[in-house]
NUZARO-113616 format. One record per atom (N, C-alpha, C): residue number from 1; residue in one letter; y, z, x. Coordinates in Angstrom, 1 decimal. Layout:
! NUZARO-113616
+------+------+--------+--------+--------+
: resi : resn :     yy :     zz :     xx :
+------+------+--------+--------+--------+
:  NUM :    A :      Y :      Z :      X :
...
+------+------+--------+--------+--------+
END
This chain:
! NUZARO-113616
+------+------+--------+--------+--------+
: resi : resn :     yy :     zz :     xx :
+------+------+--------+--------+--------+
:    1 :    M :   19.9 :  128.2 :   57.3 :
:    1 :    M :   19.7 :  129.7 :   57.5 :
:    1 :    M :   20.8 :  130.4 :   56.8 :
:    2 :    Y :   22.0 :  129.9 :   56.8 :
:    2 :    Y :   23.1 :  130.6 :   56.2 :
:    2 :    Y :   22.9 :  130.7 :   54.7 :
:    3 :    L :   22.4 :  129.6 :   54.1 :
:    3 :    L :   22.1 :  129.6 :   52.6 :
:    3 :    L :   21.0 :  130.6 :   52.3 :
:    4 :    F :   20.0 :  130.7 :   53.1 :
:    4 :    F :   19.0 :  131.7 :   52.9 :
:    4 :    F :   19.5 :  133.1 :   52.9 :
:    5 :    G :   20.4 :  133.3 :   53.9 :
:    5 :    G :   21.0 :  134.7 :   54.1 :
:    5 :    G :   21.9 :  135.0 :   52.9 :
:    6 :    C :   22.7 :  134.1 :   52.4 :
:    6 :    C :   23.5 :  134.3 :   51.2 :
:    6 :    C :   22.6 :  134.5 :   50.0 :
:    7 :    R :   21.6 :  133.7 :   49.8 :
:    7 :    R :   20.7 :  133.9 :   48.7 :
:    7 :    R :   20.0 :  135.3 :   48.7 :
:    8 :    Q :   19.5 :  135.6 :   49.9 :
:    8 :    Q :   18.9 :  136.9 :   50.1 :
:    8 :    Q :   19.8 :  138.1 :   49.8 :
:    9 :    E :   21.1 :  137.9 :   50.3 :
:    9 :    E :   22.1 :  139.0 :   50.0 :
:    9 :    E :   22.4 :  139.1 :   48.5 :
:   10 :    K :   22.5 :  138.0 :   47.8 :
:   10 :    K :   22.7 :  138.1 :   46.3 :
:   10 :    K :   21.5 :  138.7 :   45.6 :
:   11 :    L :   20.3 :  138.4 :   46.1 :
:   11 :    L :   19.1 :  139.0 :   45.5 :
:   11 :    L :   19.1 :  140.5 :   45.8 :
:   12 :    E :   19.5 :  140.9 :   47.0 :
:   12 :    E :   19.6 :  142.4 :   47.3 :
:   12 :    E :   20.6 :  143.1 :   46.4 :
:   13 :    Q :   21.7 :  142.4 :   46.2 :
:   13 :    Q :   22.8 :  143.0 :   45.3 :
:   13 :    Q :   22.2 :  143.1 :   43.8 :
:   14 :    L :   21.5 :  142.0 :   43.4 :
:   14 :    L :   21.0 :  142.0 :   42.1 :
:   14 :    L :   19.9 :  143.1 :   41.9 :
:   15 :    A :   19.1 :  143.3 :   43.0 :
:   15 :    A :   18.1 :  144.4 :   43.0 :
:   15 :    A :   18.8 :  145.8 :   43.0 :
:   16 :    A :   19.9 :  145.9 :   43.7 :
:   16 :    A :   20.6 :  147.2 :   43.7 :
:   16 :    A :   21.2 :  147.4 :   42.3 :
:   17 :    R :   21.7 :  146.4 :   41.6 :
:   17 :    R :   22.2 :  146.5 :   40.3 :
:   17 :    R :   21.1 :  146.9 :   39.3 :
:   18 :    F :   19.9 :  146.3 :   39.5 :
:   18 :    F :   18.8 :  146.6 :   38.7 :
:   18 :    F :   18.4 :  148.1 :   38.9 :
:   19 :    D :   18.4 :  148.6 :   40.1 :
:   19 :    D :   18.0 :  150.0 :   40.4 :
:   19 :    D :   19.0 :  150.9 :   39.7 :
:   20 :    R :   20.3 :  150.6 :   39.8 :
:   20 :    R :   21.3 :  151.4 :   39.2 :
:   20 :    R :   21.1 :  151.5 :   37.7 :
:   21 :    K :   20.9 :  150.3 :   37.1 :
:   21 :    K :   20.7 :  150.3 :   35.6 :
:   21 :    K :   19.4 :  151.0 :   35.2 :
:   22 :    A :   18.4 :  150.7 :   35.9 :
:   22 :    A :   17.1 :  151.3 :   35.6 :
:   22 :    A :   17.2 :  152.8 :   35.7 :
:   23 :    G :   17.9 :  153.3 :   36.8 :
:   23 :    G :   18.0 :  154.8 :   36.9 :
:   23 :    G :   18.8 :  155.4 :   35.8 :
:   24 :    M :   19.9 :  154.7 :   35.4 :
:   24 :    M :   20.6 :  155.2 :   34.2 :
:   24 :    M :   19.8 :  155.2 :   32.9 :
:   25 :    R :   19.0 :  154.2 :   32.7 :
:   25 :    R :   18.2 :  154.1 :   31.5 :
:   25 :    R :   17.1 :  155.1 :   31.5 :
:   26 :    E :   16.4 :  155.3 :   32.7 :
:   26 :    E :   15.4 :  156.3 :   32.8 :
:   26 :    E :   15.9 :  157.7 :   32.5 :
:   27 :    L :   17.1 :  158.0 :   33.0 :
:   27 :    L :   17.7 :  159.3 :   32.8 :
:   27 :    L :   18.0 :  159.5 :   31.3 :
:   28 :    W :   18.7 :  158.5 :   30.7 :
:   28 :    W :   19.1 :  158.5 :   29.3 :
:   28 :    W :   17.8 :  158.7 :   28.4 :
:   29 :    L :   16.8 :  157.9 :   28.7 :
:   29 :    L :   15.6 :  157.9 :   27.9 :
:   29 :    L :   14.9 :  159.3 :   28.0 :
:   30 :    S :   14.8 :  159.8 :   29.2 :
:   30 :    S :   14.2 :  161.1 :   29.3 :
:   30 :    S :   15.0 :  162.2 :   28.6 :
:   31 :    E :   16.3 :  162.2 :   28.7 :
:   31 :    E :   17.1 :  163.2 :   28.0 :
:   31 :    E :   17.0 :  163.1 :   26.5 :
:   32 :    N :   16.9 :  161.9 :   26.0 :
:   32 :    N :   16.7 :  161.7 :   24.5 :
:   32 :    N :   15.3 :  162.0 :   24.1 :
:   33 :    Q :   14.3 :  161.9 :   24.9 :
:   33 :    Q :   13.0 :  162.3 :   24.6 :
:   33 :    Q :   13.0 :  163.8 :   24.4 :
:   34 :    R :   13.7 :  164.6 :   25.3 :
:   34 :    R :   13.8 :  166.0 :   25.1 :
:   34 :    R :   14.5 :  166.4 :   23.8 :
:   35 :    L :   15.6 :  165.7 :   23.5 :
:   35 :    L :   16.3 :  165.9 :   22.3 :
:   35 :    L :   15.5 :  165.7 :   21.1 :
:   36 :    V :   14.8 :  164.6 :   21.0 :
:   36 :    V :   14.0 :  164.2 :   19.9 :
:   36 :    V :   12.7 :  165.1 :   19.7 :
:   37 :    A :   12.3 :  165.7 :   20.8 :
:   37 :    A :   11.1 :  166.6 :   20.8 :
:   37 :    A :   11.5 :  168.0 :   20.1 :
:   38 :    Q :   12.8 :  168.3 :   20.0 :
:   38 :    Q :   13.2 :  169.6 :   19.4 :
:   38 :    Q :   13.1 :  169.5 :   17.9 :
:   39 :    D :   12.5 :  170.4 :   17.3 :
:   39 :    D :   12.4 :  170.5 :   15.8 :
:   39 :    D :   13.2 :  171.6 :   15.3 :
:   40 :    N :   14.4 :  171.7 :   15.6 :
:   40 :    N :   15.3 :  172.8 :   15.1 :
:   40 :    N :   15.9 :  172.3 :   13.8 :
:   41 :    F :   15.1 :  172.3 :   12.7 :
:   41 :    F :   15.6 :  171.7 :   11.4 :
:   41 :    F :   16.3 :  172.7 :   10.6 :
:   42 :    G :   16.1 :  174.0 :   10.8 :
:   42 :    G :   16.7 :  175.0 :   10.0 :
:   42 :    G :   15.7 :  175.6 :    9.0 :
:   43 :    F :   16.1 :  176.6 :    8.3 :
:   43 :    F :   15.2 :  177.4 :    7.4 :
:   43 :    F :   15.6 :  177.3 :    6.0 :
:   44 :    D :   16.5 :  176.5 :    5.6 :
:   44 :    D :   16.8 :  176.3 :    4.1 :
:   44 :    D :   17.1 :  174.8 :    3.9 :
:   45 :    L :   17.2 :  174.5 :    2.6 :
:   45 :    L :   17.4 :  173.1 :    2.2 :
:   45 :    L :   18.7 :  172.5 :    2.8 :
:   46 :    A :   19.7 :  173.3 :    2.8 :
:   46 :    A :   21.0 :  172.7 :    3.3 :
:   46 :    A :   20.9 :  172.4 :    4.8 :
:   47 :    A :   20.3 :  173.3 :    5.5 :
:   47 :    A :   20.1 :  173.1 :    7.0 :
:   47 :    A :   19.3 :  171.9 :    7.2 :
:   48 :    V :   18.2 :  171.8 :    6.5 :
:   48 :    V :   17.3 :  170.6 :    6.7 :
:   48 :    V :   18.0 :  169.3 :    6.3 :
:   49 :    E :   18.8 :  169.3 :    5.3 :
:   49 :    E :   19.5 :  168.1 :    4.9 :
:   49 :    E :   20.6 :  167.8 :    6.0 :
:   50 :    A :   21.2 :  168.8 :    6.6 :
:   50 :    A :   22.1 :  168.5 :    7.7 :
:   50 :    A :   21.3 :  167.9 :    8.9 :
:   51 :    A :   20.1 :  168.4 :    9.1 :
:   51 :    A :   19.2 :  167.9 :   10.2 :
:   51 :    A :   18.8 :  166.5 :    9.9 :
:   52 :    V :   18.6 :  166.1 :    8.7 :
:   52 :    V :   18.3 :  164.7 :    8.3 :
:   52 :    V :   19.5 :  163.8 :    8.7 :
:   53 :    K :   20.7 :  164.2 :    8.4 :
:   53 :    K :   21.9 :  163.4 :    8.7 :
:   53 :    K :   22.0 :  163.3 :   10.2 :
:   54 :    K :   21.8 :  164.4 :   10.9 :
:   54 :    K :   21.9 :  164.4 :   12.4 :
:   54 :    K :   20.8 :  163.4 :   13.0 :
:   55 :    H :   19.6 :  163.5 :   12.4 :
:   55 :    H :   18.5 :  162.6 :   12.9 :
:   55 :    H :   18.9 :  161.2 :   12.6 :
:   56 :    E :   19.5 :  160.9 :   11.5 :
:   56 :    E :   19.9 :  159.5 :   11.2 :
:   56 :    E :   20.9 :  159.0 :   12.3 :
:   57 :    A :   21.8 :  159.9 :   12.7 :
:   57 :    A :   22.8 :  159.5 :   13.7 :
:   57 :    A :   22.1 :  159.3 :   15.0 :
:   58 :    I :   21.1 :  160.1 :   15.3 :
:   58 :    I :   20.4 :  160.0 :   16.6 :
:   58 :    I :   19.6 :  158.6 :   16.6 :
:   59 :    E :   19.0 :  158.3 :   15.4 :
:   59 :    E :   18.3 :  157.0 :   15.3 :
:   59 :    E :   19.2 :  155.8 :   15.5 :
:   60 :    T :   20.4 :  155.9 :   15.0 :
:   60 :    T :   21.4 :  154.9 :   15.1 :
:   60 :    T :   21.8 :  154.7 :   16.6 :
:   61 :    D :   22.0 :  155.8 :   17.3 :
:   61 :    D :   22.4 :  155.8 :   18.7 :
:   61 :    D :   21.2 :  155.1 :   19.5 :
:   62 :    I :   20.0 :  155.6 :   19.2 :
:   62 :    I :   18.9 :  155.1 :   20.0 :
:   62 :    I :   18.6 :  153.6 :   19.8 :
:   63 :    N :   18.7 :  153.2 :   18.5 :
:   63 :    N :   18.5 :  151.8 :   18.2 :
:   63 :    N :   19.6 :  150.9 :   18.8 :
:   64 :    A :   20.8 :  151.4 :   18.9 :
:   64 :    A :   21.9 :  150.7 :   19.6 :
:   64 :    A :   21.6 :  150.5 :   21.1 :
:   65 :    Y :   20.8 :  151.4 :   21.6 :
:   65 :    Y :   20.6 :  151.4 :   23.1 :
:   65 :    Y :   19.6 :  150.3 :   23.5 :
:   66 :    E :   18.9 :  149.7 :   22.5 :
:   66 :    E :   17.9 :  148.7 :   22.9 :
:   66 :    E :   18.4 :  147.6 :   23.7 :
:   67 :    E :   19.7 :  147.2 :   23.5 :
:   67 :    E :   20.3 :  146.1 :   24.3 :
:   67 :    E :   20.3 :  146.5 :   25.7 :
:   68 :    R :   20.6 :  147.7 :   26.0 :
:   68 :    R :   20.7 :  148.2 :   27.4 :
:   68 :    R :   19.4 :  148.2 :   28.1 :
:   69 :    V :   18.3 :  148.5 :   27.3 :
:   69 :    V :   17.0 :  148.5 :   27.9 :
:   69 :    V :   16.6 :  147.0 :   28.2 :
:   70 :    Q :   17.0 :  146.1 :   27.2 :
:   70 :    Q :   16.7 :  144.7 :   27.4 :
:   70 :    Q :   17.4 :  144.1 :   28.6 :
:   71 :    A :   18.6 :  144.7 :   28.9 :
:   71 :    A :   19.4 :  144.2 :   30.1 :
:   71 :    A :   18.6 :  144.5 :   31.3 :
:   72 :    V :   18.0 :  145.6 :   31.4 :
:   72 :    V :   17.1 :  145.9 :   32.6 :
:   72 :    V :   16.0 :  144.9 :   32.7 :
:   73 :    V :   15.4 :  144.6 :   31.6 :
:   73 :    V :   14.3 :  143.6 :   31.6 :
:   73 :    V :   14.8 :  142.3 :   32.0 :
:   74 :    S :   16.0 :  141.9 :   31.6 :
:   74 :    S :   16.5 :  140.6 :   32.0 :
:   74 :    S :   16.8 :  140.5 :   33.4 :
:   75 :    V :   17.3 :  141.5 :   34.0 :
:   75 :    V :   17.6 :  141.5 :   35.5 :
:   75 :    V :   16.3 :  141.5 :   36.2 :
:   76 :    A :   15.3 :  142.2 :   35.8 :
:   76 :    A :   14.0 :  142.1 :   36.4 :
:   76 :    A :   13.4 :  140.7 :   36.3 :
:   77 :    Q :   13.5 :  140.1 :   35.2 :
:   77 :    Q :   13.0 :  138.7 :   35.0 :
:   77 :    Q :   13.7 :  137.8 :   35.9 :
:   78 :    E :   15.0 :  138.0 :   36.1 :
:   78 :    E :   15.8 :  137.1 :   37.0 :
:   78 :    E :   15.3 :  137.3 :   38.4 :
:   79 :    L :   15.1 :  138.5 :   38.8 :
:   79 :    L :   14.6 :  138.7 :   40.2 :
:   79 :    L :   13.2 :  138.1 :   40.4 :
:   80 :    E :   12.4 :  138.2 :   39.3 :
:   80 :    E :   11.1 :  137.6 :   39.4 :
:   80 :    E :   11.2 :  136.0 :   39.5 :
:   81 :    T :   12.1 :  135.5 :   38.7 :
:   81 :    T :   12.3 :  134.0 :   38.7 :
:   81 :    T :   12.7 :  133.6 :   40.1 :
:   82 :    E :   13.6 :  134.4 :   40.7 :
:   82 :    E :   14.1 :  134.0 :   42.1 :
:   82 :    E :   13.2 :  134.4 :   43.2 :
:   83 :    K :   12.0 :  134.9 :   42.8 :
:   83 :    K :   10.9 :  135.3 :   43.8 :
:   83 :    K :   11.4 :  136.3 :   44.8 :
:   84 :    Y :   12.0 :  137.4 :   44.3 :
:   84 :    Y :   12.5 :  138.5 :   45.1 :
:   84 :    Y :   11.3 :  139.1 :   45.8 :
:   85 :    H :   11.5 :  139.5 :   47.1 :
:   85 :    H :   10.4 :  139.9 :   47.9 :
:   85 :    H :    9.8 :  141.2 :   47.5 :
:   86 :    D :   10.5 :  142.1 :   46.8 :
:   86 :    D :   10.0 :  143.4 :   46.4 :
:   86 :    D :    9.8 :  143.5 :   44.9 :
:   87 :    I :    9.3 :  142.4 :   44.4 :
:   87 :    I :    9.1 :  142.2 :   42.9 :
:   87 :    I :    8.1 :  143.2 :   42.3 :
:   88 :    E :    7.1 :  143.7 :   43.1 :
:   88 :    E :    6.2 :  144.6 :   42.6 :
:   88 :    E :    6.9 :  145.9 :   42.2 :
:   89 :    R :    7.8 :  146.4 :   43.1 :
:   89 :    R :    8.5 :  147.6 :   42.8 :
:   89 :    R :    9.4 :  147.5 :   41.6 :
:   90 :    I :   10.1 :  146.3 :   41.5 :
:   90 :    I :   11.0 :  146.0 :   40.4 :
:   90 :    I :   10.2 :  146.0 :   39.1 :
:   91 :    T :    9.0 :  145.3 :   39.1 :
:   91 :    T :    8.2 :  145.2 :   37.9 :
:   91 :    T :    7.7 :  146.6 :   37.5 :
:   92 :    A :    7.3 :  147.4 :   38.5 :
:   92 :    A :    6.8 :  148.8 :   38.1 :
:   92 :    A :    7.9 :  149.6 :   37.5 :
:   93 :    R :    9.1 :  149.5 :   38.0 :
:   93 :    R :   10.2 :  150.2 :   37.4 :
:   93 :    R :   10.6 :  149.7 :   36.1 :
:   94 :    K :   10.6 :  148.4 :   35.9 :
:   94 :    K :   10.9 :  147.8 :   34.6 :
:   94 :    K :    9.8 :  148.3 :   33.6 :
:   95 :    D :    8.6 :  148.3 :   34.0 :
:   95 :    D :    7.5 :  148.7 :   33.1 :
:   95 :    D :    7.7 :  150.2 :   32.8 :
:   96 :    N :    8.2 :  151.0 :   33.7 :
:   96 :    N :    8.4 :  152.4 :   33.4 :
:   96 :    N :    9.5 :  152.6 :   32.4 :
:   97 :    V :   10.6 :  151.8 :   32.5 :
:   97 :    V :   11.7 :  151.9 :   31.5 :
:   97 :    V :   11.1 :  151.5 :   30.2 :
:   98 :    L :   10.3 :  150.4 :   30.1 :
:   98 :    L :    9.8 :  150.0 :   28.8 :
:   98 :    L :    8.8 :  151.1 :   28.2 :
:   99 :    R :    8.0 :  151.7 :   29.1 :
:   99 :    R :    7.1 :  152.8 :   28.7 :
:   99 :    R :    7.9 :  153.9 :   28.1 :
:  100 :    L :    9.0 :  154.3 :   28.8 :
:  100 :    L :    9.8 :  155.4 :   28.3 :
:  100 :    L :   10.5 :  155.1 :   27.0 :
:  101 :    W :   10.9 :  153.8 :   26.9 :
:  101 :    W :   11.5 :  153.3 :   25.6 :
:  101 :    W :   10.5 :  153.4 :   24.5 :
:  102 :    Q :    9.3 :  152.9 :   24.7 :
:  102 :    Q :    8.3 :  152.9 :   23.6 :
:  102 :    Q :    8.0 :  154.4 :   23.2 :
:  103 :    Y :    7.9 :  155.2 :   24.2 :
:  103 :    Y :    7.5 :  156.6 :   24.0 :
:  103 :    Y :    8.7 :  157.3 :   23.2 :
:  104 :    L :    9.9 :  157.0 :   23.5 :
:  104 :    L :   11.0 :  157.5 :   22.7 :
:  104 :    L :   11.0 :  157.1 :   21.3 :
:  105 :    L :   10.7 :  155.8 :   21.1 :
:  105 :    L :   10.6 :  155.3 :   19.7 :
:  105 :    L :    9.4 :  156.0 :   18.9 :
:  106 :    E :    8.3 :  156.2 :   19.6 :
:  106 :    E :    7.2 :  156.9 :   19.0 :
:  106 :    E :    7.6 :  158.4 :   18.6 :
:  107 :    L :    8.3 :  159.1 :   19.5 :
:  107 :    L :    8.7 :  160.4 :   19.3 :
:  107 :    L :    9.7 :  160.4 :   18.1 :
:  108 :    L :   10.6 :  159.5 :   18.1 :
:  108 :    L :   11.6 :  159.4 :   17.0 :
:  108 :    L :   10.9 :  159.2 :   15.6 :
:  109 :    K :    9.9 :  158.3 :   15.6 :
:  109 :    K :    9.2 :  158.1 :   14.3 :
:  109 :    K :    8.5 :  159.4 :   13.9 :
:  110 :    A :    7.8 :  160.0 :   14.9 :
:  110 :    A :    7.1 :  161.3 :   14.5 :
:  110 :    A :    8.0 :  162.4 :   14.1 :
:  111 :    R :    9.2 :  162.4 :   14.7 :
:  111 :    R :   10.2 :  163.5 :   14.3 :
:  111 :    R :   10.7 :  163.2 :   12.9 :
:  112 :    R :   10.9 :  161.9 :   12.6 :
:  112 :    R :   11.3 :  161.5 :   11.2 :
:  112 :    R :   10.3 :  162.0 :   10.2 :
:  113 :    M :    9.0 :  161.8 :   10.5 :
:  113 :    M :    8.0 :  162.2 :    9.6 :
:  113 :    M :    8.0 :  163.7 :    9.4 :
:  114 :    R :    8.0 :  164.5 :   10.6 :
:  114 :    R :    8.1 :  165.9 :   10.5 :
:  114 :    R :    9.3 :  166.4 :    9.7 :
:  115 :    L :   10.4 :  165.8 :    9.9 :
:  115 :    L :   11.6 :  166.2 :    9.2 :
:  115 :    L :   11.5 :  165.9 :    7.7 :
:  116 :    G :   10.9 :  164.8 :    7.4 :
:  116 :    G :   10.6 :  164.4 :    6.0 :
:  116 :    G :    9.7 :  165.4 :    5.3 :
:  117 :    H :    8.6 :  165.8 :    6.0 :
:  117 :    H :    7.7 :  166.9 :    5.5 :
:  117 :    H :    8.5 :  168.2 :    5.3 :
:  118 :    T :    9.3 :  168.6 :    6.3 :
:  118 :    T :   10.0 :  169.8 :    6.2 :
:  118 :    T :   11.0 :  169.7 :    5.0 :
:  119 :    H :   11.6 :  168.6 :    4.8 :
:  119 :    H :   12.6 :  168.4 :    3.7 :
:  119 :    H :   11.9 :  168.6 :    2.4 :
:  120 :    D :   10.7 :  167.9 :    2.2 :
:  120 :    D :    9.9 :  168.1 :    1.0 :
:  120 :    D :    9.5 :  169.5 :    0.8 :
:  121 :    L :    9.1 :  170.2 :    1.8 :
:  121 :    L :    8.7 :  171.6 :    1.7 :
:  121 :    L :    9.8 :  172.5 :    1.3 :
:  122 :    Q :   11.0 :  172.2 :    1.8 :
:  122 :    Q :   12.2 :  173.0 :    1.4 :
:  122 :    Q :   12.5 :  172.8 :    0.0 :
:  123 :    K :   12.4 :  171.6 :   -0.5 :
:  123 :    K :   12.6 :  171.3 :   -1.9 :
:  123 :    K :   11.6 :  172.1 :   -2.8 :
:  124 :    V :   10.4 :  172.1 :   -2.4 :
:  124 :    V :    9.4 :  172.9 :   -3.1 :
:  124 :    V :    9.7 :  174.4 :   -3.1 :
:  125 :    F :   10.1 :  174.9 :   -1.9 :
:  125 :    F :   10.6 :  176.3 :   -1.8 :
:  125 :    F :   11.7 :  176.6 :   -2.8 :
:  126 :    M :   12.7 :  175.6 :   -2.9 :
:  126 :    M :   13.8 :  175.9 :   -3.7 :
:  126 :    M :   13.4 :  175.9 :   -5.2 :
:  127 :    V :   12.5 :  175.0 :   -5.6 :
:  127 :    V :   12.0 :  175.0 :   -7.0 :
:  127 :    V :   11.3 :  176.3 :   -7.3 :
:  128 :    C :   10.5 :  176.8 :   -6.3 :
:  128 :    C :    9.7 :  178.1 :   -6.5 :
:  128 :    C :   10.7 :  179.2 :   -6.6 :
:  129 :    S :   11.8 :  179.2 :   -5.8 :
:  129 :    S :   12.8 :  180.3 :   -5.8 :
:  129 :    S :   13.5 :  180.3 :   -7.2 :
:  130 :    F :   13.8 :  179.1 :   -7.7 :
:  130 :    F :   14.4 :  179.1 :   -9.0 :
:  130 :    F :   13.5 :  179.6 :  -10.1 :
:  131 :    A :   12.2 :  179.2 :  -10.0 :
:  131 :    A :   11.2 :  179.7 :  -10.9 :
:  131 :    A :   11.0 :  181.2 :  -10.9 :
:  132 :    I :   11.0 :  181.7 :   -9.7 :
:  132 :    I :   10.9 :  183.2 :   -9.6 :
:  132 :    I :   12.1 :  183.9 :  -10.2 :
:  133 :    C :   13.3 :  183.4 :   -9.9 :
:  133 :    C :   14.5 :  183.9 :  -10.5 :
:  133 :    C :   14.5 :  183.8 :  -12.0 :
:  134 :    S :   14.0 :  182.7 :  -12.5 :
:  134 :    S :   14.0 :  182.5 :  -14.0 :
:  134 :    S :   13.0 :  183.5 :  -14.6 :
:  135 :    V :   11.8 :  183.7 :  -14.0 :
:  135 :    V :   10.8 :  184.7 :  -14.5 :
:  135 :    V :   11.4 :  186.1 :  -14.4 :
:  136 :    H :   12.1 :  186.4 :  -13.4 :
:  136 :    H :   12.7 :  187.7 :  -13.3 :
:  136 :    H :   13.8 :  187.9 :  -14.4 :
:  137 :    V :   14.6 :  186.9 :  -14.6 :
:  137 :    V :   15.6 :  187.0 :  -15.6 :
:  137 :    V :   15.0 :  187.2 :  -17.0 :
:  138 :    L :   13.9 :  186.4 :  -17.3 :
:  138 :    L :   13.2 :  186.6 :  -18.5 :
:  138 :    L :   12.5 :  188.0 :  -18.6 :
:  139 :    Y :   12.0 :  188.4 :  -17.6 :
:  139 :    Y :   11.4 :  189.8 :  -17.6 :
:  139 :    Y :   12.4 :  190.8 :  -17.9 :
:  140 :    V :   13.6 :  190.8 :  -17.3 :
:  140 :    V :   14.6 :  191.7 :  -17.5 :
:  140 :    V :   15.1 :  191.6 :  -19.0 :
:  141 :    K :   15.3 :  190.4 :  -19.4 :
:  141 :    K :   15.8 :  190.1 :  -20.8 :
:  141 :    K :   14.9 :  190.7 :  -21.8 :
:  142 :    F :   13.6 :  190.4 :  -21.7 :
:  142 :    F :   12.6 :  190.9 :  -22.7 :
:  142 :    F :   12.2 :  192.3 :  -22.5 :
:  143 :    S :   12.3 :  192.9 :  -21.3 :
:  143 :    S :   11.8 :  194.2 :  -21.2 :
:  143 :    S :   12.9 :  195.2 :  -21.4 :
:  144 :    Y :   14.2 :  194.8 :  -21.3 :
:  144 :    Y :   15.3 :  195.7 :  -21.4 :
:  144 :    Y :   15.3 :  196.4 :  -22.8 :
:  145 :    P :   15.2 :  195.6 :  -23.9 :
:  145 :    P :   15.2 :  196.2 :  -25.2 :
:  145 :    P :   14.0 :  197.2 :  -25.4 :
:  146 :    L :   12.9 :  196.9 :  -24.7 :
:  146 :    L :   11.8 :  197.8 :  -24.8 :
:  146 :    L :   12.0 :  199.1 :  -24.1 :
:  147 :    I :   12.8 :  199.1 :  -23.0 :
:  147 :    I :   13.1 :  200.3 :  -22.3 :
:  147 :    I :   14.0 :  201.1 :  -23.1 :
:  148 :    I :   15.0 :  200.5 :  -23.8 :
:  148 :    I :   16.0 :  201.2 :  -24.6 :
:  148 :    I :   15.3 :  201.9 :  -25.8 :
:  149 :    C :   14.3 :  201.2 :  -26.4 :
:  149 :    C :   13.6 :  201.8 :  -27.5 :
:  149 :    C :   12.6 :  202.8 :  -27.1 :
:  150 :    G :   12.3 :  202.9 :  -25.8 :
:  150 :    G :   11.3 :  203.9 :  -25.3 :
:  150 :    G :    9.9 :  203.4 :  -25.3 :
:  151 :    A :    9.7 :  202.1 :  -25.6 :
:  151 :    A :    8.4 :  201.5 :  -25.6 :
:  151 :    A :    7.8 :  201.4 :  -24.1 :
:  152 :    I :    8.7 :  201.3 :  -23.2 :
:  152 :    I :    8.3 :  201.3 :  -21.8 :
:  152 :    I :    8.9 :  202.6 :  -21.2 :
:  153 :    S :    8.0 :  203.4 :  -20.6 :
:  153 :    S :    8.6 :  204.6 :  -20.0 :
:  153 :    S :    9.3 :  204.3 :  -18.7 :
:  154 :    S :   10.2 :  205.1 :  -18.3 :
:  154 :    S :   11.0 :  204.9 :  -17.1 :
:  154 :    S :   10.2 :  205.2 :  -15.9 :
:  155 :    T :    9.0 :  205.8 :  -16.0 :
:  155 :    T :    8.1 :  206.1 :  -14.9 :
:  155 :    T :    7.2 :  205.0 :  -14.5 :
:  156 :    E :    7.2 :  203.9 :  -15.2 :
:  156 :    E :    6.3 :  202.8 :  -14.9 :
:  156 :    E :    6.8 :  202.1 :  -13.7 :
+------+------+--------+--------+--------+
END
C-alpha cells in the first residue's frame, strides 16, 4: 500500500507539473496568436522591410518554442504510460496545446504570405513613384523652353 501511495503521489506531482507547463504554453501560444494576427506592416517600402525583419525574428522565436510544446507532450505521454487516473483530462489539455501550436504555425505562414504580398506591392508602388517623378522631370525639361519662347501660354 505504501508503494502505491508513493507512486500515486509522484503521478499527482507529475500531473501538477504538466498542468503548470500546459498553462504556460497555452498562454504563450494565445499571446503569440494575437501578435501574429496583427498586420501592422507600415505604409512604405522601408517600413515593410522592417516588418519583414521583425517577422523573421518572430518566426525564429516561435520555431525555438517547439521544444517546449514537445515537453508538454512528453509529460502527457509519461502520465499515459503510467496509467494516470485522470488521463482523459491530461490528453484533452495536451491536444489543446497541440491545436494552439498548429494554429499559430498556420497564422505565421499566412502572415508571411501577406507580408510578402505587401512587400511586392510596395516595390511596385516605388517603381511607379519613380516613373511618375521621371515623367514630371521630362515634362518640365521639355516644356520649359516652350514656355520661355511663348509657345505655351501661361494661362494653360
